[in-house]
C-alpha positions, -999 to +999 in steps of 0.1 A: -245+397-091-209+385-103-210+402-137-182+379-147-196+348-139-230+360-155-212+366-185-195+335-185-226+315-183-239+331-211-211+326-231-211+287-220-246+283-232-240+298-269-211+281-273-228+246-282-232+260-317-198+273-323-165+257-342-151+255-304-174+227-293-151+197-307-123+215-290-140+217-257-152+180-260-114+168-266-101+192-237-128+174-209-121+141-222-084+150-216-091+158-184-112+128-174-086+104-190-057+124-168-078+122-139-091+088-139-052+074-148-042+094-117-066+080-096-061+047-106-023+048-100-025+065-064-054+040-055-031+012-066+000+022-057-014+027-023-030-005-023+002-024-034+023-008-007+000-014+023-009-054+009+030-057+012+033-040+044+005-060+059+020-092+048+051-088+060+042-073+093+016-097+098+041-127+095+069-112+115+052-083+137+062-046+137+089-048+158+111-075+171+130-078+202+161-104+204+191-113+223+218-084+216+243-105+201+260-110+165+240-146+160+221-138+125+209-176+123+179-192+136+200-211+159+192-178+185+202-173+218+172-172+241+157-144+260+133-149+288+097-133+287+090-134+319+058-113+334+076-085+345+089-075+309+057-080+297+041-057+321+069-033+309+063-034+276+023-034+279+024+001+291+040+016+262+013+036+246+008+023+206+015-015+213-012-033+204-001-069+206+026-090+220+034-128+216+067-146+218+082-170+193+108-198+190+126-205+158+149-238+148+161-246+116+157-281+107+148-308+076+114-318+069+110-354+054+080-365+033+082-401+016+115-396+000+115-362-004+133-337+020+135-299+023+152-275+048+125-257+069+125-231+096+101-244+124+084-212+142+073-223+175+042-203+186+024-199+218-012-196+228-006-161+229-003-160+190-025-137+170-040-158+142-061-131+124-031-125+098-035-163+088-068-165+088-067-145+054-039-164+038-052-202+048-058-222+018-068-253+036-073-267+068-067-248+104-042-234+123-022-256+149-050-262+178-025-251+214-035-257+249-020-252+280-021-290+290-009-310+260+016-306+235+001-303+199+016-320+171-001-307+144+021-282+119+012-256+097+028-256+063+027-235+031+016-239-004+052-239-019+064-267+007+033-288+002+039-286-036+072-293-035+071-322-007+034-332-024+019-330+009-020-328+018-039-321+048-035-347+076-005-363+063+027-375+083+055-357+083+089-359+103+113-331+108+149-338+120+172-310+143+203-310+153+220-292+183+258-280+185+258-301+216+248-334+203+262-356+178+225-373+167+199-357+152+164-357+171+131-358+151+097-351+156+064-369+140+037-339+131+005-338+109-006-312+083-033-292+102-031-263+073-018-249+040-011-211+041+003-189+010+013-155+018+033-149-015+060-135-002+088-164-013+112-152+015+084-164+039+066-193+022+100-210+008+111-216+047+086-213+077+065-241+093+045-232+126+040-257+154+039-261+191+062-237+206+073-265+230+090-285+204+116-260+201+119-254+238+122-288+243+149-293+212+169-264+223+165-281+260+150-246+272+127-238+299+089-226+292+096-188+291+128-190+274+118-181+238+140-168+207+121-133+199+092-113+212+067-098+183+051-066+188+023-051+167+017-013+169-016+003+162-004+031+141+023+018+113+034+057+109+049+056+146+067+024+145+099+038+144+090+059+174+073+031+197+108+009+187+128+040+202+102+034+234+106+003+235+144-007+234+147+023+259+126-002+282+147-033+275+180-044+295+214-040+283+215-077+268+182-074+246+175-051+210+145-037+194+146-038+157+113-029+133+102-044+101+120-016+079+155-023+096+145-063+098+136-063+060+150-032+044+151-046+010+114-051+007+103-016+021+133+004-002+118-012-030+080+000-020+094+034-013+107+033-050+070+030-062+063+068-051+089+078-078+064+060-103+031+080-089+048+110-091+059+105-125+024+095-136+007+127-119+029+150-133+026+135-171-008+133-165-012+170-151+008+187-183-013+166-207-044+182-189-026+216-184-014+221-223-048+205-235-070+236-213-044+260-224-053+253-257-091+256-256-086+287-235-070+301-266-097+292-293-124+304-270-105+340-268-102+343-301-132+331-309-150+357-286-123+387-296-151+406-310-167+406-277-137+410-260-130+444-279-170+455-269-164+450-233-130+468-232-146+498-251-177+498-223-148+501-200-144+466-186-110+463-168-085+433-181-090+416-148-126+412-152-124+395-187-099+375-177-121+362-150-151+356-179-129+332-195-113+316-165-152+307-152-158+293-188-123+272-181-133+262-143-165+251-158-149+226-185-125+214-156-152+205-131-170+185-159-139+169-166-133+162-127-169+149-124-164+124-150-130+117-144-139+106-107-170+088-120-146+067-144-115+061-125-134+054-092-157+032-112-129+011-122-112+011-089-140-002-070-144-032-101-112-043-097-114-039-059-144-061-057-143-087-088-105-087-092-105-081-127-068-075-135-048-106-125-010-103-114+019-128-115+022-140-076+055-148-080+070-112-095+044-093-077+037-110-043-001-109-048-025-128-075-048-099-084-041-058-087-046-044-053-069-013-046-071+015-017-098+040-021-086+063+009-107+095+005-079+118+014-054+108-015-084+107-038-095+144-026-062+154-026-058+142-067-086+163-073-075+194-058-043+193-069-055+188-106-078+216-101-051+243-086-023+233-110-047+235-142-062+267-133-028+282-126-017+271-159-049+290-177-035+324-161-006+322-188-033+321-219-059+347-201-026+375-204-035+376-240-069+396-228-048+424-220-029+426-251-061+424-273-069+464-288-105+471-287-107+486-316-089+460-338-110+433-317-146+451-329-134+450-366-119+415-362-142+387-380 
């Protein structure tokens, strides 16, 4: 039989009528609130990072292959996306999908309003899964191999600025360096999307890739970029190196972190906020538990003296009080998980707390309930608080048995 655990359980049962009862409740409450705040912070930050990351990579791919030159405009030098290059890339493990795009800057006119846009030409191989989640009205341009499509997908921001609605007609004008007159295209609005990322929503419209190819006098296999999607975001940089090694001298490969460094650097800063919150909450919970344990020790000074007089070692007496503290911590962790995860689930499925899309790139607070981070927070909290509790338990070794027995 575990003697220390038996005595600890016996003392816990008698604490309901002692003056330490309200202090114990306050200590449990501090653990509950601290853990709930930590769980919510981790869930929100992970959810926020995943949401932004999915929007960026869903819109532009994890990796982009482009011409190796100094041109950073939307008037790109074409690359040839033939069967040979496609087969080479498909053999690389970790690549989930390949798609070609062709971009060209132009001016969109609706009635008397005009707006600078970037036409992103897409092919039948384009993965529309991302836009299915962010489509507000209508449908993605329907493409087929036989006939050129005149449908165009625009963002809500562009639709508002040009006062456009579904099935409205727009004209888009383009200029080539070798030509003095603008070329125009008459397109029909088939759908309206919204990603809340201003960098994309302010500029990009989607239409048949063959429009761009004809405007630029390109062949059917000439495109601006090749977008690559990978299975595992954490392996994106590794796969980028593999892709680059398979390309010719005139092509280069860049991943999302290199193309949009400002966004991913900003997301990396969010980790600092989480660390600060975790440290503060753990310190508050630990200090509260230290105070509670000291009260328990002082309340049971006579008991400690009797146990020492009977020959009980200091280590065993420390274990008794650590068992009591562990009981309090476990109760706090249970109710803290219930409160924190409960609030997170409510936010995830009901979207109670809203956000300003202009500042946060989303309409409500995102939540990610991945099991591993939640378990890690619980284990970390339990270990750190117990380690802090070793400090007041040393007080036990300083108590004199004779003085303790006389203590009232």
